[in-house]
C-alpha positions in Angstrom: 34.8 14.4 15.2 31.5 13.8 17.0 29.7 13.4 13.6 32.0 10.5 12.5 30.3 7.8 14.7 26.9 8.9 13.5 28.0 8.7 9.9 29.5 5.3 10.5 26.3 4.1 12.2 24.3 5.3 9.2 26.5 3.6 6.7 26.3 0.4 8.8 22.5 0.7 8.9 22.3 1.2 5.2 24.5 -1.8 4.5 22.5 -4.0 6.9 19.2 -3.0 5.2 20.7 -3.7 1.8 21.4 -7.2 2.9 18.2 -7.8 4.8 15.6 -6.5 2.4 16.2 -8.9 -0.4 16.1 -11.8 2.0 12.8 -10.5 3.4 11.4 -10.1 -0.1 12.4 -13.6 -1.0 10.6 -15.1 2.0 7.3 -13.7 0.5 3.9 -15.0 1.5 3.3 -18.4 -0.1 -0.2 -18.6 -1.6 -2.3 -20.9 -3.9 -4.6 -19.8 -6.6 -6.8 -21.4 -9.3 -6.8 -20.4 -13.0 -9.8 -20.3 -15.3 -9.3 -24.0 -16.2 -9.4 -25.0 -12.6 -5.7 -25.8 -12.2 -4.2 -25.0 -8.8 -0.9 -23.2 -8.5 1.4 -22.4 -5.6 3.9 -19.7 -5.3 4.9 -16.3 -3.8 2.2 -13.7 -3.7 4.2 -11.6 -6.1 4.1 -14.4 -8.7 0.3 -14.5 -8.9 -1.0 -13.1 -12.2 -3.0 -9.9 -11.7 -6.2 -11.4 -13.0 -6.1 -14.2 -10.4 -5.0 -12.0 -7.5 -8.5 -12.1 -6.0 -8.4 -15.9 -6.0 -5.1 -16.2 -4.0 -5.4 -17.6 -0.5 -2.6 -18.5 1.9 -1.1 -21.9 0.9 -1.9 -23.3 4.3 -5.6 -22.3 4.1 -8.0 -25.2 4.4 -8.8 -27.1 1.3 -12.4 -27.6 0.0 -14.3 -30.3 1.9 -14.5 -32.4 -1.3 -10.7 -32.7 -1.4 -9.7 -36.4 -1.3 -6.8 -37.6 1.0 -4.6 -38.1 -2.1 -5.4 -34.6 -3.4 -4.5 -33.2 0.0 -1.2 -35.0 -0.1 -0.4 -33.5 -3.5 -1.4 -30.1 -2.3 1.0 -30.4 0.6 3.7 -31.6 -1.8 3.1 -28.7 -4.2 3.2 -26.1 -1.4 6.4 -27.5 -0.1 8.0 -27.4 -3.6 6.8 -23.8 -4.1 8.4 -22.8 -0.8 11.7 -24.4 -1.7 11.6 -22.8 -5.1 12.0 -19.4 -3.5 15.4 -20.5 -2.2 16.8 -22.1 -5.4 20.3 -21.0 -6.7 21.2 -20.7 -10.3 23.2 -23.9 -10.3 20.3 -25.9 -8.9 21.3 -25.9 -5.2 19.3 -24.5 -2.3 20.1 -21.7 0.1 20.6 -23.2 3.6 17.7 -21.1 5.1 15.3 -23.1 2.9 15.5 -25.9 5.3 14.7 -23.6 8.2 11.7 -22.0 6.5 10.2 -24.8 4.4 8.9 -28.2 5.3 10.2 -31.1 3.1 7.3 -33.2 1.9 8.0 -36.4 -0.1 6.2 -36.8 -3.5 2.9 -38.7 -2.9 2.6 -42.2 -4.3 -1.1 -41.9 -5.1 -2.9 -40.7 -8.1 
């Protein structure tokens, strides 16, 4: 009878991990990388193609000094969209935690 509480605790722990691990994986590190054509991409570290993995930097890393104010706004917008993309549901909605973990940035009106 003394082993029953331990067994219940282990089952509870396993269930808690089964729920928590996918959530932790979803909130992966957000990075940006540049492809061979010079296009900048934002996404989870796990989404970076292997050949560009050495080019990935944290999404909030400083931009190059030559970046214009308009380009910087577009970078912030793209990083925001990539963060929210991690929390999209199949029907197009968003998981509530997206608004706790991502910053909503409006689309820039400059080109």
